[in-house]
N, C-alpha and C positions, 0 to 999 in steps of 0.2 A: 866553625869547626873546633873540635875540642883540643886539637894540638896546636892551635894558633898561639897560645900563650906559653907553650913549653920552649925551653931553650933548645937551640939547634943541636947542641952536644948531646942532650938527652935523647933526641930523636935518632941521632946517629948511633948511639949505644943500643937503642931499642932495635933498630934495623940490623945492626951487627949481631945482636943476640938472636933475632929471628932467623938470620942466615945460618948461624951456628946450629940452631934447632933443626932447620931443614937438612943440613948436612948430617947431623946425628941420626935423624929419621931415615935418611937414605942409606946410611951405613947399617942401621938396624934392619932395614928391609932387605938389603943384600945378604946380611948374615942369616936372616930368617929363611930366605930362599935357598941358601946353601944347606941349611939344616933340613929343610923340607925335601930337597933333592937327595941328600944323603939317606934320609929316612925312606924315601921311595925306592932307592937303590937297594937298601938293606932288606926291605920288604920283598922286592923282586927276587933277590938272592935266596931268601928264606923260602919263598914259594917254589923256586926252582929246586932247592934242596929237598923239600918235602915231596913235591910231585915227581922228582927224579929218583926217589928212594925205591929200592927193589922190593919194598914191603908196604903194606897198607898202614897208615898211621891215623889214629883217631884219639881225640881227647873227649872224655865223657865226664859229666857231673856224676856225683854219687848215685843219683836217681836213674842213671842210664841215658839221660838226654845228651845227644852229641853236641859238643861245643865247636869242634873243628875237625876236619878230616882232609886227607889228601886224595888226589885223583886215583891212585892205585886202589885204595880202600873202597872208594865209591864204585869203581869198575868191578872189583871182586864181588860186590853185592848187586851188580846189575844196574847201577845208577849211571846216568850220563855225566854227572858232575858232583863234586862235593856239596855244592849248594842244594842240588836235588836230594842227595842223601840226607842232609840235615833237615830239609823241609818235610820230606815224606817220612824218612826214618824217625824223625822226632815225634811224629804222630803215631805211626804204626809200630815203631820199635825196631831196633837194630838186631837184637838178640832173638833167637828162636822162641824162647819162653822167658817169663819173669824169673823162674828158678835159675835158668842158664845165665841170665844177666847178673843175678846175685852171686852165682858161683864165680864167674869170670872177673867181675869187678871186685868182689870180695877177696879174691886171691892176691890182688895187689896190696890191699890193706893188711892181709895176713902175712905178707912177706914172701909168699910163694908165687912168684911172678910168672912161672911157666904154666901155660894152659895148652897142652898138646891137641886137644879136640874141643874147640869152642864152637858151639852151634850158633850161627847167625841166620837172620831172616833175609832171604834174597828178595829183590824188588818184586819178583814174580810170586812170592809167597812161599816158595820152597825153602827147605833148610840147606845150609851150606856149612860143612865142617872144615874149619881152618885152624891152624896153629896160631897161638898168640902168646906174646910176652906182655905182662901187665906191670905197670909201675905206678905207685901212688904219688900224687902231687899234692902234698899236704897244704902248701901255701894257697892253693886254689880250690881245695876240697874237690879234687878231680882225679881221674885215672887216665893214664896214657896207655894206649894199646898199640903194639906193633904186631900186625897180623900178616901171616904168610900162608901160602898154599902148600900143603903137604907134598903135592906131586912135584914141586920144584926142588925138594931137598935131594942132595946127592948121595 
């Protein structure tokens, strides 16, 4: 064996060092689990916030591709879930026409975020007129929309 000629004290120090490394790894593992759990909790709270909002929320790329949406926005357009909206709407389009998409998303970059009559494409293919507030998100080259139904205004 290779350790036969090593002094006993060297072996004791090596074992002590290995035990310390094991303890450090266990502490790091516990810390990582805490961070992961905190992240899961924050994500769940954010999902609750967005899905519990009284308006539809959607984040679009400049080209009109939906990046994220909440449940109310998906339901306004006839989709069963935000994932379905992103999957189908990403292919067929969310807005009624390309011109409407340019108008609505362009209003955010122009600084005029209020779009009282935005036309969206319903899952069925029909047009839906909804109110929208648009805001540019320059750091992600995206536009955030808060969409509301006119009939709900007081």
